[in-house]
N, C-alpha and C positions, 0 to 999 in steps of 0.2 A: 505493499499500499503506500503510493506518495501524497503525501500535503498539497494542496497546492492553495497558496492565498494573491490573490490577485492586487496587486500594488498598482500597479501604471499606469493607471492613468492620472488628467490633469490636475482635477480637485477644483475645477472651476468654480464650482458653489461655495468655496469657501478661499478664494481667493488663493490658489496656489497654494495652499496648505496643504501637507501629508497626512489626512485624514487620522491615518490607521497611528499615527505617533503620537493623537489625543489620548491625554490622561486619564483612566479609569478609575481612580482611588485614589486615598491619601498618599501614595507610596510612590502615585505617577507610573503605577504598570503602566507602562501603554496598548492600546487597543489588538496593538499584534502579537505584543506577549502575551494575552490573557489568550485568543486562538492557537497561537504556538504549543498553548501549557496543557490546553484539553487535546492538541490533535497530536504530541510528542509520542503518546503511550501506542499511538497505534499505526501512525509512520515511520518506516524506513529515514528516507527522505523529504522535506519541506521545500519545495519548491517555493521564492518569494523575486516573483519580478514585480520590477521595479524603474522606476525614471531613472536614465543613465546619472545626472543626480544628486539622485539620492540614499546610490549604492553605500557611499563613504557612512554617510548617515547613520543608514541600518550598519553595516560593519561598526561601529564601534557603540552599538548599542550588545553588540557580543552575548546574540541572540542563540547561539546551540550551534554543537558539532551538526545535528540535523540540517539545517534553515540553509539555503544556499539562495542567496542572493542571485538573481538574473536580470541587467538591465536591456529592457526592451524600450520600443518605441510604435506602439502600436494604435489603430485608428479603437479600437472596440474592443471589451472584456472579454468576449466569444477569439479572438484572434489572439489576443495574450492567453488563454487558455490551450486555445492549440499549437500555441507556439513548444507552449510549454509541456504536451504531451507531447510533441515530437523530439523531444531530448530529453524525455522520460524511456525511462525503460520498464516501466509498473505497466499492466493490465488494470490496475482497480486502481479511481482515487477519491481523495475529501477533501471537499471543497471549502473552505469560507471564504465570508466577504470582510475583509479586515478593518472596513468602516464599519463595523454592524456591533454590538455588545446582546449578552445574553445573559439576563438576571432570572439564578434559583436552575433552572434542570440545563447540564450542559449537552449539547445535540452529538458531540462528538462518539459517545460509545454504541448510539443507536444507530449511527448513522453505519459505523463501521460492521456492523451484526447486518446492517441493511444490505451492503454490498456485496453480501455471500448468496445472496434472494431472490435478487433482483439485479439487472442489469444500473437504475437507477433509482436508488432513495432519497428521499425528499424530510427534511424534519418542517415540521408545519407548526405555524403559531395562532391562535386567534389573533386577528384584526381589531388593533383597537380604531377607538374612530377616528382619532386624528388621525392614521396612516390611510385610511379608504383613498386609493386611488395615489396610493404612492409606492404598491410593493408590488411585488407578482402573485398573483390570486389565482387558489386553486378549489377548482371544482370537487367535491366530495358525495357517491356515493353509495353508502355500504363500507365497505372493505377496499375501495376501487377509487384513483384519480380520475376521473371523466373528462374535465376539464380546465381551461389554464386560460388565463387573460394577464396582460401585462402595463399595470396602471391605469384602470381602466376604473374610473367614477361611477358608471353612469353598470357597467356589468361583477361589480365587487362580490365576491366572496366574502366569505367568513373566516377562511384562512388563507393564510400566507405564507410559501416558502421562507427558507431564510437563509441554508446551506444542503451541501446536500454530497453523494456519492454515487458513484458511474462505475463505467467499465467501461470499455473503447467502442462496446457498442452503442451505448448512446454518442459519444464522440462522432459516431460516423450521420446522423439526423445534423450534426452542425457543422455551420459555414462561419467565414469570417466577417461577413456585414450585420449578423446576426449583435443588438446592439452589448447585450451579454446572452449567457448560456441560459436562463431560463425562456429563453424563445426556443429550443429544444423540446420542451414540455411535451407541447402541444404535435408536435413532431411525431414524436414516442408515441403518444395517447391514438391518433389520426394510424400508428404503423402496427400497434396492439402487444409496443412494447410489454414486459416487467417490471413496474413501477411497484414500488415497496413505499411505506410514511408512516410517519409517526405524527405524535400532536402534542407539544412538547408543552406539559405543563407550566413553566418558568414564561418570562418576557423575554420579547426579541424588543430589540430599536437600532435603529437605520440610522446613525450618528454623522451620517453626511451633511445633513443639514445643521442649521446649529439649535431650532429649536426643537427637533429632534431631539440631539445632544443634552440638551439643556431638560431636556425629560427625563433621560437615563441620569443625569446627576442628581437630579431630584428623587429620582427613583430609589437611591443608592446613597446617601446624606442621611 
């Protein structure tokens, strides 16, 4: 199992400040360190694609021997993931978004188990009112995911995905023009690819906007 924490974006919503370096507690533990702590038990390597100008800063954090920074310039998150998959020798991947935060249940243990059962495994959270239209929404019927829509106010469902694990069967459904790999979920549904999921008992925060980061800080203080 290899981990992927795609952090090569331009961070335009926060004036190019690297969102994955936002502090998450009184000890100034960064968001990226929280994800690494959750992944490292299950991953032999954790790939950290970042902008070239941030590589030295990432090295200075001393994130551990398993973490490999990769300088990349890409147009989409999906392109970043595909580039990493090309250089990785693994068939299974654990993916988190390093500008997000979890409170309560950590999803990576369940995702590690989920990829053993299905080509794609999703960690889901109940969508807060302030998150409607801002997250990747999924439709559940019984024990199956039957629909997926990205950032839609009109067609939002009660739950959204926030982390995933997958094998190379899922990668075959991705292309570099997809803004992020969540767009591959619908293609998997249409192709009847096996999808596992679980609903987290914790809370999920997309800290890519100041309002959501503020909501996260207010939750933990």
